[in-house]
N, C-alpha and C positions, 0 to 999 in steps of 0.2 A: 504494500500500500504506500502510495506517495503522500508525504506530508509537506506542508508549507508553513512558514513561520506566520504568527499572528500579524506581524507588521506587514508582511507581503499580502496577506488576504485583505487586511484593512486598506492598504494602498489601492488594490484593484477595485474594491468596493467603492472607495471614494472617487475613483476615476471613471468607472463605467456605470454606476447606478446613480441616476439623476434625482430621484425622489428622496428627500431627506428622511421621510418615514421609512421607506424601504431600506435605505442604508442602515438606519438604526436597528431595524428588525434583523437584517442579515448579520450585522456585527454581533448583536446579542445572541443570535442562534449559532452562527458558524464559529465565532471566537469565544464567546462566554459559555456556550452550551446550554442556554436557557431553553426549557421545554416550551412546546407550542402553546400549551394551556396558560402558562405564565405570561408569555408574550401577548396572547390575546387579551388577557386582563390588563396588562400594562399599557397596551396601545388602544384599548377599548374597541377591539375587533373580535370577530368570531374566530374560532380555531381554524375553520375552513379558509377564511380570508388570509390568516397568517401563513398557513401551509401553502396556499397559492402564491403568495409573495415570495416565500422561500424557494419553492420549486421553480417559479418563473425566472427568478434572478440568480438563484444559486448555481445553476448550470452555466450561466454566462460568466459568473465570477470564477468558477473552477476551470472553465475553458481558457479564460484569460490567464489564470495562474499557471496553467500547464504550459503556456507559451512564454510567460514572462518571469516566473518565479523560480527560485533556487530550491531544489529538492533537498529534504533532510534525509540523510541515510541512517 
């Protein structure tokens, strides 16, 4: 499994995700590991909405990381 540093993931999120809310949700999920239920409560969204945001944007972030980030061995 390929791993990336938190700072690399955060840099990609900041560069490629334009919605501030979506950036915050992705950081909390991908970097902090916060559960969907907690994120839904924190951002006043449904769990389904949070999952959609993470799925929609998470692939984009990971694809960018694959091309731009340093792998941790």
